N, C-alpha and C positions, 0 to 999 in steps of 0.2 A: 226459565223454561216454565210456561204455563200449561194448564190442563186444557186440552181441546175438547169441550162439551159436545161437539158434533161427532167427534171419534168415539166417545163413550156412548153416545146415543146409537151410532152405527154398530158398535159391538154388542149393545143390548139387543138390537133388532137381528143381526146375524146369529148370535148365539141362541136367542129364542127360536129362530126359524130352524137352525140346524139341529138343536136339541129336541124340538117339537117333532121333526122328521125322525131322528133317532128313537124317540119314545113311541111313535106311531109304529115304527118297524120293530119295536120291542128290544132295541139295543140298550135303552136306558129305563130305569124305573122314574117314578115321579120325582123322587129325590135326587136321582141322577141328573134328570133334566134341570131341576132347580140349581145343582152344582154346577152343570155346564153353563147355565146363564151368568151365575156369579163369576166363574173362571173366565169365560169369553168375554164378558164385558170388561173386567179388569185388565185382561191381557191385551185386548184390542185397544181399549181406552187409555191405558197407560204405556203400553209397548209399541203401539203403532201397527201399521200394515205388516210389517216383517214378522212381528211376533204372533199377530192375529192369524195371518196366513199359515205360519208354521204350525199353530195349534190346530187349525182347521184340517190341514194335511195330515197330522198326526192322527186326529180324531177319526177321520173318514178312512184313513188306512187301516187303523187298528180295528175298527168296527167291521170293515170288509173282511179282514182276516179272521175275525171272530165268527163270522157267519160262513166262511169258505168250508165248503164240505161238511156242513153243519149235520146233515142226515147221517153221514157215514160216522162222524164222531159220536153221535147219539146212540147209534147201533153198537158201535164198539164199547162204549160205556155200559149200555144195558147188557151185553154179553159178559162183560168183565165183572159186573156187580150183581149178576143174576144169583138168586139162592139156589143152593145145592151143592153137591160135591163135598169137599173137605171142609174142615172147621175154619172159620174166619178168625182174624186176630183176637177180637175181644171175647170170643166164645170160651177159652180156658179159664178165664177168671170166675165166671159163675160156677163152672164145674169145680174148681178148686175150693170154692167157698162151700160148696154142698158136700164135700169130702169124697169127690170122684177123681179118678186118674184121668188126665186129659188124653193120653195116647189111646187108651182103649175104653174109656168111659165107664169103667166098672167102679163100684165102691171100693174104697180103700179103707179097710178096718184092721183091727188086731187079728181077727180070725181069718182074713183072706189076704193074700199077698197082691199088691198093686203091681201094674205092668213093669214099672222100672225096677232094677235090681236094688235092693235094700242091703245095708251093711250087716243086718242081723240074719241073713239068708243061711 
């Protein structure tokens, strides 16, 4: 079984065009486009039409699903990660390092009792 050079060329052409369209739509970075060219060329060139079309179908459907309701997803993420409210996860560590009690944010020292119960109370 020999390598069909025309099929490799067609894979290069298709993967460059599809990757370029995805780059233009901001679905891929420049590096992602290069990766798509290599992957698409190799898949189409050595796997044939069946594998090439399967890869194209996967890429197009996954890109479409990534952009599906994009504005709603961005809005939810902005609401979820907006600053304010309670402490976020990494916040207790700098407080502990500075000698503060996390639940009440008051200094913990020998002369002042911290928020949580101690065994010496």
